C-alpha positions in Angstrom: -12.7 -16.6 29.2 -16.4 -15.8 29.6 -16.6 -15.0 25.8 -15.1 -18.5 25.1 -17.6 -20.1 27.6 -20.5 -18.2 26.0 -19.2 -19.4 22.5 -19.1 -23.0 23.7 -22.5 -22.9 25.2 -23.9 -21.3 22.0 -22.1 -24.0 19.9 -23.7 -26.7 21.9 -27.2 -24.9 21.6 -26.7 -24.9 17.8 -25.6 -28.5 17.6 -28.7 -29.5 19.8 -31.1 -27.5 17.5 -29.8 -29.1 14.3 -29.7 -32.6 15.9 -33.4 -32.2 16.8 -34.0 -30.8 13.2 -32.2 -34.1 11.9 -34.3 -36.3 14.0 -37.2 -34.9 12.5 -36.1 -35.1 8.9 -36.2 -38.2 6.8 -32.9 -37.4 4.8 -30.5 -38.3 7.6 -28.4 -35.2 7.1 -28.8 -31.5 7.8 -26.6 -28.5 6.8 -26.9 -24.8 7.3 -25.1 -21.6 7.7 -25.8 -19.4 10.6 -24.8 -15.8 11.7 -24.9 -15.6 15.3 -25.5 -12.0 16.0 -24.7 -12.0 19.7 -21.1 -13.2 19.3 -20.8 -12.0 15.5 -19.8 -15.3 14.3 -20.6 -17.3 11.0 -20.9 -21.1 11.4 -21.4 -24.0 9.0 -23.0 -26.9 10.8 -23.3 -30.3 9.2 -25.3 -33.2 11.2 -25.4 -36.7 9.7 -27.3 -39.6 11.2 -25.3 -42.8 11.0 -25.8 -46.3 12.5 -23.1 -47.6 14.8 -23.5 -50.9 16.5 -27.0 -51.1 15.4 -27.8 -47.7 17.2 -28.5 -44.4 15.7 -25.8 -41.9 16.1 -25.1 -38.3 15.1 -22.1 -36.9 13.6 -21.9 -33.1 14.0 -19.3 -31.0 12.3 -19.1 -27.4 13.3 -17.0 -25.0 11.3 -16.4 -21.4 12.3 -16.3 -19.5 8.9 -16.2 -16.0 10.6 -12.5 -15.1 9.7 -13.0 -16.5 6.1 -16.1 -14.5 5.4 -14.7 -11.2 7.0 -11.3 -11.6 4.9 -13.4 -12.3 1.6 -15.6 -9.1 2.4 -12.5 -7.0 3.1 -10.9 -8.3 -0.1 -14.1 -7.6 -2.1 -14.1 -4.1 -0.6 -10.4 -3.5 -1.7 -11.2 -4.8 -5.2 -14.1 -2.6 -5.5 -12.2 0.6 -4.4 -9.4 -0.3 -6.9 -11.8 -0.9 -9.7 -13.8 2.4 -8.8 -10.6 4.5 -8.8 -9.3 2.9 -12.1 -12.7 3.6 -13.8 -12.9 7.2 -12.7 -9.9 8.3 -14.6 -11.7 10.8 -16.8 -13.4 12.4 -13.8 -9.8 13.4 -12.6 -8.4 14.3 -15.9 -11.3 16.3 -17.4 -11.3 19.2 -15.0 -7.4 19.2 -15.0 -7.5 19.4 -18.9 -9.9 22.3 -18.7 -7.6 24.2 -16.3 -4.6 23.5 -18.6 -6.4 24.6 -21.7 -7.5 27.8 -19.9 -3.8 28.5 -19.0 -2.9 28.1 -22.7 -5.7 30.4 -23.9 -4.8 33.0 -21.3 -1.2 32.9 -22.6 -2.3 33.5 -26.1 -4.5 36.3 -25.1 -1.7 37.8 -23.0 0.5 37.8 -25.9 -1.8 39.2 -28.2 -2.7 42.1 -26.0 0.8 43.2 -25.1 1.9 42.8 -28.8 -1.0 45.3 -29.6 -0.1 47.6 -26.8 3.6 47.6 -27.4 3.0 48.5 -30.9 1.4 51.7 -30.2 3.5 55.0 -30.6 1.8 57.2 -28.2 3.1 55.3 -25.1 5.3 57.4 -22.7 8.3 55.8 -21.2 6.8 55.0 -17.8 3.6 53.5 -19.0 5.7 51.3 -21.2 7.9 50.2 -18.2 4.9 49.4 -16.3 3.4 47.4 -19.0 6.7 45.4 -19.3 6.7 44.6 -15.7 3.0 43.7 -15.7 3.5 41.5 -18.8 6.5 39.7 -17.0 4.5 39.1 -13.9 1.5 37.7 -15.9 3.8 35.6 -18.0 5.5 34.2 -14.8 2.2 33.2 -13.2 1.0 31.6 -16.3 4.0 29.5 -16.7 3.9 28.5 -12.9 0.1 27.6 -13.3 0.7 25.7 -16.5 3.7 23.7 -15.2 1.9 23.0 -11.9 -1.2 21.6 -13.8 1.0 19.6 -16.0 2.9 18.0 -13.2 -0.4 17.3 -11.3 -1.8 15.5 -14.4 1.3 13.4 -14.7 1.0 12.3 -11.1 -2.8 11.6 -11.5 -2.0 9.5 -14.6 0.7 7.5 -12.7 -1.9 6.8 -9.9 -4.4 5.8 -12.1 -2.0 3.5 -14.0 -1.1 1.9 -10.8 -4.8 1.5 -9.8 -5.3 0.0 -13.2 -2.5 -2.5 -12.6 -3.8 -3.5 -9.2 -7.3 -4.0 -10.5 -6.1 -5.9 -13.6 -7.4 -3.5 -16.1 -4.1 -2.1 -17.2 -3.5 -2.5 -20.9 -0.2 -1.7 -22.9 -0.4 -0.2 -26.3 2.4 -1.6 -28.6 3.4 0.9 -31.2 6.3 2.9 -32.8 7.5 6.1 -30.9 10.5 8.4 -31.0 12.8 8.7 -28.1 
């Protein structure tokens, strides 16, 4: 209740200030937007001097724009975040593509090295079995890393597409493709 009383007193004081300002002006009208830091409100105040029954009168219009301005700021922040995320797609994809390419490169090296080693005639049976086991383990981890990074890339692309749709920057390419 005290806050409401304080706001009403503030409103009257603001009306009073603008009415005095209007009396001193020759235009017969005054308008301004004010941010009241004490109660964190944004006002639009319009004062118009009119004649009524041959007497000067003042018509004051007081509009509290606080909620509208706060909503506009929140919407602008959300739009900015969506646009920022949509435009940052390459910053997500580039390192992930590097990881995926590294897995592919390691897989090629793995295949070449073990092809060379398995072609040697002088390997004893125990060493050959250890190399086969080692080769299987490396192959398993390379496949796991490659599959995980592919899945992550797919998820990132889906999220980026969604953010582009929300930001209004999503485009569809029309073209032929095989199913």
